[in-house]
ZAMARGU-4260 file (C-alpha; in steps of 0.2 Angstrom, whole numbers, plus 5000, padded with zeros to 4 digits):
<rodrens>
0) 5336/5225/5292 | 5349/5238/5294 | 5347/5243/5312 | 5340/5233/5327 | 5338/5249/5336
5) 5335/5266/5328 | 5331/5282/5336 | 5328/5299/5327 | 5326/5316/5334 | 5320/5309/5351
10) 5313/5323/5363 | 5306/5321/5380 | 5303/5334/5394 | 5299/5333/5412 | 5291/5350/5416
15) 5305/5362/5412 | 5318/5349/5411 | 5322/5343/5394 | 5329/5326/5397 | 5331/5322/5378
20) 5334/5335/5366 | 5334/5328/5348 | 5343/5311/5352 | 5349/5300/5337 | 5355/5282/5340
25) 5357/5267/5330 | 5363/5249/5333 | 5366/5235/5320 | 5359/5218/5324 | 5370/5207/5335
30) 5381/5221/5341 | 5383/5231/5358 | 5379/5250/5358 | 5386/5258/5373 | 5377/5274/5379
35) 5388/5285/5390 | 5385/5301/5399 | 5386/5309/5416 | 5372/5307/5428 | 5356/5317/5422
40) 5362/5317/5404 | 5346/5307/5398 | 5352/5289/5397 | 5339/5282/5408 | 5325/5292/5399
45) 5331/5285/5382 | 5331/5268/5389 | 5313/5270/5396 | 5307/5277/5379 | 5315/5262/5370
50) 5307/5250/5382 | 5290/5257/5380 | 5289/5263/5398 | 5289/5281/5394 | 5281/5290/5379
55) 5292/5303/5369 | 5286/5320/5366 | 5293/5320/5348 | 5304/5310/5337 | 5304/5291/5333
60) 5311/5276/5340 | 5311/5258/5332 | 5316/5241/5339 | 5318/5228/5326 | 5309/5239/5314
65) 5294/5241/5326 | 5288/5258/5332 | 5289/5259/5351 | 5274/5270/5352 | 5262/5262/5340
70) 5268/5244/5341 | 5272/5243/5359 | 5265/5226/5362 | 5276/5218/5348 | 5291/5227/5355
75) 5289/5220/5372 | 5288/5203/5365 | 5305/5205/5357 | 5314/5216/5369 | 5320/5213/5387
80) 5326/5226/5400 | 5337/5224/5415 | 5336/5240/5425 | 5347/5248/5438 | 5338/5238/5452
85) 5335/5220/5452 | 5317/5215/5449 | 5316/5200/5460 | 5305/5193/5473 | 5316/5192/5489
90) 5305/5179/5497 | 5307/5166/5483 | 5323/5156/5479 | 5333/5159/5464 | 5325/5144/5455
95) 5308/5149/5460 | 5310/5167/5453 | 5315/5160/5436 | 5302/5147/5435 | 5289/5160/5440
100) 5294/5172/5426 | 5295/5157/5413 | 5277/5152/5418 | 5271/5170/5417 | 5278/5170/5399
105) 5268/5155/5395 | 5280/5141/5397 | 5273/5124/5403 | 5279/5118/5421 | 5292/5106/5413
110) 5298/5119/5401 | 5299/5132/5415 | 5309/5121/5426 | 5321/5116/5412 | 5324/5134/5407
115) 5327/5139/5425 | 5340/5125/5428 | 5348/5129/5411 | 5350/5148/5417 | 5356/5143/5434
120) 5370/5133/5427 | 5374/5146/5414 | 5375/5160/5427 | 5385/5150/5440 | 5371/5150/5453
125) 5368/5131/5456 | 5375/5133/5474 | 5362/5146/5478 | 5347/5140/5468 | 5337/5134/5483
130) 5341/5149/5494 | 5329/5164/5496 | 5335/5179/5485 | 5336/5190/5501 | 5352/5181/5506
135) 5360/5184/5489 | 5376/5195/5487 | 5375/5210/5475 | 5384/5200/5462 | 5373/5185/5463
140) 5357/5196/5463 | 5363/5205/5447 | 5367/5188/5439 | 5350/5181/5443 | 5342/5197/5437
145) 5351/5196/5420 | 5346/5177/5419 | 5328/5183/5422 | 5329/5195/5408 | 5333/5181/5396
150) 5321/5168/5401 | 5313/5171/5385 | 5328/5174/5373 | 5327/5192/5368 | 5332/5198/5351
155) 5336/5215/5359 | 5342/5217/5377 | 5343/5233/5386 | 5355/5234/5401 | 5354/5250/5411
160) 5370/5251/5422 | 5370/5232/5425 | 5386/5231/5435 | 5385/5247/5446 | 5391/5242/5463
165) 5398/5225/5459 | 5416/5219/5463 | 5428/5217/5448 | 5425/5198/5448 | 5406/5199/5447
170) 5408/5212/5434 | 5419/5201/5423 | 5407/5187/5425 | 5393/5198/5418 | 5404/5204/5404
175) 5407/5186/5399 | 5388/5182/5398 | 5384/5198/5388 | 5398/5192/5375 | 5389/5175/5374
180) 5372/5183/5371 | 5379/5194/5357 | 5388/5180/5349 | 5371/5171/5348 | 5364/5186/5339
185) 5356/5197/5353 | 5358/5216/5351 | 5362/5225/5367 | 5360/5243/5372 | 5371/5246/5387
190) 5371/5261/5398 | 5386/5262/5410 | 5396/5273/5421 | 5411/5262/5419 | 5421/5267/5404
195) 5432/5252/5404 | 5415/5242/5403 | 5410/5251/5387 | 5428/5249/5380 | 5427/5230/5383
200) 5410/5227/5377 | 5404/5240/5365 | 5405/5239/5346 | 5399/5257/5345 | 5397/5271/5358
205) 5386/5286/5359 | 5391/5300/5372 | 5376/5309/5378 | 5376/5325/5388 | 5362/5337/5393
210) 5350/5327/5382 | 5360/5327/5366 | 5372/5315/5358 | 5388/5325/5357 | 5399/5311/5350
215) 5397/5294/5342 | 5408/5280/5334 | 5418/5265/5338 | 5429/5266/5354 | 5444/5268/5343
220) 5436/5282/5333 | 5432/5291/5349 | 5449/5289/5356 | 5456/5297/5340 | 5446/5313/5343
225) 5458/5316/5358 | 5473/5313/5347 | 5491/5307/5350 | 5496/5296/5365 | 5497/5297/5384
230) 5513/5295/5394 | 5509/5288/5411 | 5523/5290/5424 | 5522/5285/5443 | 5536/5293/5453
235) 5544/5283/5468 | 5542/5298/5479 | 5524/5306/5478 | 5531/5323/5481 | 5540/5322/5464
240) 5524/5323/5455 | 5525/5343/5455 | 5542/5342/5447 | 5536/5329/5434 | 5522/5341/5430
245) 5534/5355/5427 | 5545/5345/5416 | 5531/5339/5406 | 5524/5357/5404 | 5542/5363/5399
250) 5545/5348/5387 | 5528/5346/5378 | 5518/5361/5383 | 5506/5351/5394 | 5507/5348/5412
255) 5496/5333/5411 | 5484/5327/5425 | 5487/5318/5441 | 5477/5302/5446 | 5481/5289/5459
260) 5499/5294/5462 | 5503/5295/5443 | 5505/5309/5430 | 5496/5306/5413 | 5504/5317/5400
265) 5496/5319/5382 | 5510/5318/5369 | 5509/5320/5350 | 5520/5306/5346 | 5533/5294/5353
270) 5547/5306/5351 | 5540/5318/5363 | 5538/5304/5376 | 5556/5300/5373 | 5562/5318/5376
275) 5551/5319/5391 | 5558/5303/5399 | 5576/5309/5395 | 5573/5325/5405 | 5565/5315/5419
280) 5580/5304/5420 | 5592/5319/5419 | 5582/5327/5434 | 5586/5311/5444 | 5567/5307/5447
285) 5565/5288/5450 | 5549/5280/5442 | 5541/5265/5449 | 5530/5263/5433 | 5528/5271/5416
290) 5520/5267/5400 | 5514/5274/5383 | 5496/5271/5378 | 5483/5277/5366 | 5470/5288/5375
295) 5457/5279/5386 | 5439/5283/5385 | 5442/5292/5402 | 5452/5305/5392 | 5438/5305/5378
300) 5424/5308/5391 | 5434/5321/5400 | 5438/5330/5384 | 5420/5329/5377 | 5410/5334/5393
305) 5423/5343/5404 | 5421/5331/5418 | 5422/5313/5423 | 5408/5300/5425 | 5400/5299/5442
310) 5398/5280/5445 | 5395/5284/5464 | 5382/5297/5461 | 5363/5296/5460 | 5355/5292/5444
315) 5345/5305/5434 | 5327/5310/5439 | 5319/5304/5423 | 5309/5289/5430
</rodrens>
């Protein structure tokens, strides 16, 4: 099998809103496909079509070679979905939630308990296994939700913004689990608002905007579309940012962008960065930090869509 996930010409409209407008996607077995895009771009709609929750108006979508429209039951047996909101019973304990799901999937009582204990240990939830889920933190709920999605080991796992609202430690823990699953052969479709998350996990990325895929490739390939390097400079005095921007515009023809007290300037090569740093020194501007890096996915996303992701905005109206 060449692709675990294959989408061709997918179209879906909600009234006058065309949520998907001819989307093509592909993910090889045992890889992570990152689906990026601003809110309302069509990511959740694509997830719902692939998960057999929404029927497309046109085009085809296959999971492990199975058509999601005509072979929906077989797809559901081999695919698991973790949505944006945890699908857990708050009144039950963490262990009870997992045992219940295992039993619903046909496991015997003993096998259901064994699988629940295995997942509780794997997701570092042993200390809370006997507590009602209503008392869990956001990070614990997301870990339990992901554990629930792999009670029956899926061949394809769809993660729709799984770490939204989590602290960095909880997010890192979920990343580690995703890497383990992929190493075991699971194919993952990941939608996320966090570009660092896609950079860390995705083998390939598709950027979707206004219902269309506007760019795709590996993270490195997408970064190359921006070109050059990025020089980051943080002045000791914040009021020196304007002077830094003027120097950058004069030296390399680009004033760069400001973010969190730093100036990020695109440069064609290291020589331009050296020339600019020399002029900064001559101007007597003290820097508390500086660095030269390849473009980030933030730069790629900004270049492709004209704006940044909105991790704190509401999700698209496609459900």
